[in-house]
C-alpha positions in Angstrom: -6.7 5.3 40.0 -6.8 7.1 36.7 -3.3 8.5 36.2 -2.0 4.7 37.0 -4.0 2.9 34.4 -3.4 6.2 31.6 0.5 6.0 32.3 0.1 1.9 31.8 -1.6 2.2 28.1 0.6 4.7 27.5 3.8 2.5 28.4 2.1 -0.5 26.2 1.6 1.5 23.4 5.2 2.6 23.6 6.3 -1.0 24.0 4.1 -1.9 20.9 6.1 -2.0 17.9 4.0 -2.3 14.5 5.6 -3.3 11.6 5.4 -0.6 8.7 5.0 -1.3 4.9 8.3 -1.6 3.9 8.8 -4.4 6.5 5.9 -6.0 6.6 5.1 -5.9 3.1 8.1 -4.8 1.0 10.5 -7.2 2.2 8.9 -10.6 3.0 7.5 -10.2 -0.6 11.0 -9.6 -2.3 12.6 -11.5 -0.3 9.9 -14.3 -1.4 10.4 -14.0 -4.8 14.0 -14.4 -4.6 13.9 -17.3 -2.7 11.8 -18.7 -5.8 14.3 -17.4 -8.5 17.0 -19.0 -6.5 15.4 -22.6 -6.1 14.3 -22.6 -10.0 18.3 -21.7 -10.4 19.2 -24.6 -8.6 18.9 -26.9 -10.3 20.6 -25.7 -13.8 23.8 -24.9 -11.4 23.9 -28.2 -9.9 23.1 -29.9 -13.3 25.9 -27.2 -15.1 28.3 -28.5 -12.3 27.7 -32.1 -12.7 28.6 -31.6 -16.4 31.6 -30.2 -16.1 33.1 -32.5 -13.1 31.5 -35.6 -15.3 33.9 -34.2 -18.3 37.0 -33.3 -16.1 36.7 -36.9 -14.6 36.5 -38.4 -18.6 39.2 -36.1 -19.3 41.4 -37.2 -16.8 40.9 -40.9 -17.0 41.3 -40.8 -20.4 44.5 -39.1 -20.5 45.9 -41.3 -17.6 45.1 -44.4 -20.0 46.8 -42.7 -22.9 50.2 -41.7 -20.8 50.6 -45.0 -19.4 
């Protein structure tokens, strides 16, 4: 009976995977930092694209009115 319990304990210990320092601490920290940086730059990118698109639309309308 004791041999069976020991076998079950070893089996369960082998099946449980623990996160190490890299997977448990470093990776989530870096992903969080990169996510914050991406979120902060998103507003700038959207604003820059909006400005360029607005300028292109104004340019197109202006030249369409002048050429006609």
